[in-house]
C-alpha positions, 0 to 999 in steps of 0.5 A: 744670249741677252736677258731679253732673249732669255726671257722670250725663250722662257715665255715660248717654253711657257706657251708650249707647256700651257699648250701641252697641258691644254691638249692633255685636258682636252683628251681627259675631258673626252675620256671622261665623256666616254667613261660616263657613256660606258658606265651607263651602258655597263660595258666594263671591258671598254671602260677598263681600256678608257681608264688605262688611256686616261691614266697615261694622260694623267701621267702626261698632265702631271709632267706638264705641271712639274715643268710649269712649276718654275713659272708659277713663281714668276711675276706675270707682268715681268715676262717678256713676250715676243708679241701680244699674240703670244701673250694673249694665246697663253692667257686664253689657253690657261683660262680654257684649261681652268674651265676644262679642269672644272668640267673634268672634275664635275664629270668625275663626280658624275662617274663616281655616282653612276658607278655607285648606283651600278654597284648598289643595283648589282648588290641588290640583285645579288641579294635577291638571288641569294634570298631566292636560293635560300627560299628555294633551299628551305622549300625543298628541305621542308617538302622533303622532310614529311615524305621521309618522316611519314613513309608507310612501312608495308613490311609485316612480321607475319 
């Protein structure tokens, strides 16, 4: 195989990896949207399913990143493409992937904030329930004490 053929094979591999990475990012962006909706609705069961699927997709993305590592050191100007269409497609996918990654990171921040709000709301509700329970307990303790302390003794010694 000649150097040009080898380089063309390499760029086809690069395009396939960039395409796979882009597909992973599209799925992650969709998972992020679902995650946000489920957090807002409070559907924790479905949220856990989405997070599990998202974790698998993140694993796939990491694998694509590892496979792309050797290409990061190449001079893009020296790559040999079979045609301009391939080169332009690869560049377009890389640009759209960068945009998707930014969108995903912003979505993750929104999800984190929404989860924090839900946690704080739940903590506030729990504190209110505990306070109400303590108040109720104190009321019953203080209302029971006078009756037991001031019982009328109707027994007589005569």
